[in-house]
Each structure stands twice: as structure tokens, then as C-alpha cells.
N, C-alpha and C positions, 0 to 999 in steps of 0.2 A: 504493500499499500504506500502510495507516495504521500510524504508528509506536507501540510500547508507550508508554504514559503513564509507566510506571515500571518501572526496571529492579532487581531484586533484588541487592545487593551480597552475594557469596557468603561463607559461613563456611568452606567447603571444598568440595571436589567432591561431589557425590551419587554413591551406588551406581548403576551402570547398570541401567536397567529392562529386564530380558529381554536380548534380543540386539540390541536396537536400537543402531546405530552412530552416531557422529557425522555420518557422510555422510547417514545416513537423516534425521537431525535437521535437517541443512542443508536437504534436499529438502523437508521439511515445512515449515520456516521460510520457504523461498521462496514457499510458497502464502499465507503469513500466519498461519501457524499460532503463536500466542503460547505456548501450552503447551510445544510443541517447542523454541521459542526459549528459554524460560525453563530448561528441562532442559540445552539446550546451553550456555547461559550459565553454569549451575551447574558443568557439566563443565570448561569450557575457560578460563573468565576466570581462575582462579589461576594457570594456566599463562601465559596473556597478561600478567597482572601481574607475574608473576616476570620475563619476558622484558623488559618495559619498563622496570621498576625496575633491572635492571641496567645499561640503557642511560643512563637519565635520572638515577638515584640519589634524584632528589628523591621523597620518598612522595606528596606531595599531587598533583605534576604527573604521578606515574605512575597514580594513580587516575583522574585526569581523562582521561589518554590511554587508559586501559583502557576507560573508558565510551566514548569516542569509537571504539576499535577494534569494539566489540560493537555499537555503533550501525551501523557500516560492514557487519559481518557480516549485521546485520538487513536492512539495505538492499539488500545486493549477493548474497544467498545464492543467487540465481537464476544467478549467473555461475559457481558452483562446478561444477568438471567433474572427476567421480571418476576419470576416464581420466588425468589429470595429476598426480594425488597424493592423498594422505589429506586429509580434512577438517582434521585437526588442523594440518598442516603448511601447508594454505591459509591457516588464520585466523591461525597465527603469522607467516606472511609478511606479512599486513596489519599485524600488530601490530609487527613489526620497521620496516617503511616507516613507519608513523605516528610511532613513537618516534625514528627517525632525522630525520624531517621537523621535530619538535618541538626536537631539538638544534641543527638547522641555523638554524631560524627564531629560537631564543633567541639564539644567536651572531651572527647576522646583525644583530638588534636591538642587542645590546651593541655590535657593531663600528661600526654607524651613529651611535649616540650619542656614542661615543668619538672618531669622525672630525669630525663636526659640532661638537663641542665644542672640540677642538683648532684645527681650521681657522679658525672664527669669532671665538673669544675672543682668540687670542695676538695677532692682528692688531690687532683693535679696542683691546685693553688697551694695546698699545705707542703706538698713535696718540693715544688719549686721554689717557694718562698724561703723554705728552709735551706734550701741550696744556695739561692742568691745571698742570703744574710750571713751564712757561715763560712761559705768557700770562695766567695768572688769579691773582687773589689769594686768600689763605687764606678771607676772609669770604665771597666769590662761591661758593668750592667748598662751604664748610660750609652756606650757604644752599641750594645744589642737592642736597646730600647729604640735606637733610631732605625732598626731593621723593620720595626712593627709598622702597621697601619696607624693611621692618626688616632682612630677610634679605639684600637686596641690599647695603644700607648696610654690614652686618656684614662681609661678604665683601670689599668693596672696601676698606675701612678696614683690614681686617687686611692686605691685600695692599700697598695704597698707603702708608699711614701707618706700619705696624708692620714692612713689610718681608718678609712671609711669602710662601713659593712657594705655588702652586696646591694641591699635596698638603698643605703645611702648614695652609693655610686649612681645606681639607676636614677634616683631622684635628682643628683646634680647634673645628670646628663640628658634628662627627660626621656628616657627609654625604659622598656618593660624589664623587669627582673630576668626572666628567662633570657632575653637578648642580651643583657649584660653579662650573664654567666656564660653564655655561648662565646661571646666576644673575648671574655678573659680567658677561657679555657683555650682557645685558638692562640691566643696572643702568648699565654704562658708556655705553651707547647713550643711554639716558635723561639721564644726566649731560651728556653732550656736547650734546644737544640743548638742556638747560637753560642751560648755560654760554654756548653761542652762539659762533661763530668770531671774532667781534670784540670780544667784551667783553674788558675788561681793557685796550684801547687807546684808549677813549672818554675825552675830556679832561674 
């Protein structure tokens, strides 16, 4: 089935044409009737958007998910079974599932970022900071700091030289905490490689 190339964003539901029902429109949509789908879209998308918005809160994401829902309706209209409920309920069920999936996806992504940052940075920072403070001279540290990106260097200098905590560094630089942790992790690894495990002991 060829997907419609453009979906009209509704200004509000249209008046129903005659006695045709949403179920009738779904049946026609299943045959590839773009006009029937357009009418169905105008009827139900405001309801879909309202449901999705209550779950997601974010207007832009709600519009995006509403479009995804209506494309699902276009693709899967043939699966609708009038004997199992109304077309309206069937479509809103799809909308609810899509919205919940988006919430779970966003939360999972945020959790992964936080866990990776917490796991990888804390150990690296403690190990490298100890090496820097006990085995290397300030001149060597400054030279190697010059090899980092500006953002990496700012984060490390605030934490190591000025004694700021990770949240304080994030506040100073106006960045999110997971971003600061990832930035420091990468910078500290580069700093360790530049300094080398044996430097500072050469005669």
C-alpha cells in the first residue's frame, strides 16, 4: 500500500459527511482510499493529540507521536475488527500504546546516559587525579592540558584545580551533569595517555 505523501494537520474535527462512520472510513482506508483516510484523520487526530499530550506533556513530541499514530492507522487499518470495539477506541488504543512507548524510550535513554556517566567517570577521575597529584609535575600537567579540547580542559580545571564537584562544574558551564561527566571522562583518559605512567620518575 502506498503511504500518503502529506498528512493535513487538522484545525479541528470536520462535520461528519452523511451517516458514514469511523469504522466505514477505516474499512475504506484499508483499501488505500486516501480521501477516506483524510476524512478520518480530521475526525480523530484531535482526540489522538489530546490523549498523547496528556501522557507526554511536551507539545512537539505529542505532535510527532500523533503523526506516528495516524501513519499506523493508515498502515494497519485492515486489522480493525468492528466486532471487538469501535474504530474510535481502536485508534485511541494505538495512540496510548505509542505514547507510553515514547515515555519509556525517553526514560530508558536518560537512565543509560546517567549510568554510563556515573560508572565510567568516577573511577577514571579518582585514578587519574591521584596519578596527576602524586607522580607528575605541574609543568607536565599544563602541557598535557593544552592537548585537550577547550570544553574538556574547562571541566577538568574546575574540578581538579578549583575543587568543584561534578554538579558545581555542570552549573558553572551551564551543561547537564551527564554531559559534564562524559566530557571529563574523555578528557581524563586523554590526559592520562599524554602524561604516561612512567613520566615524572625519569632522571
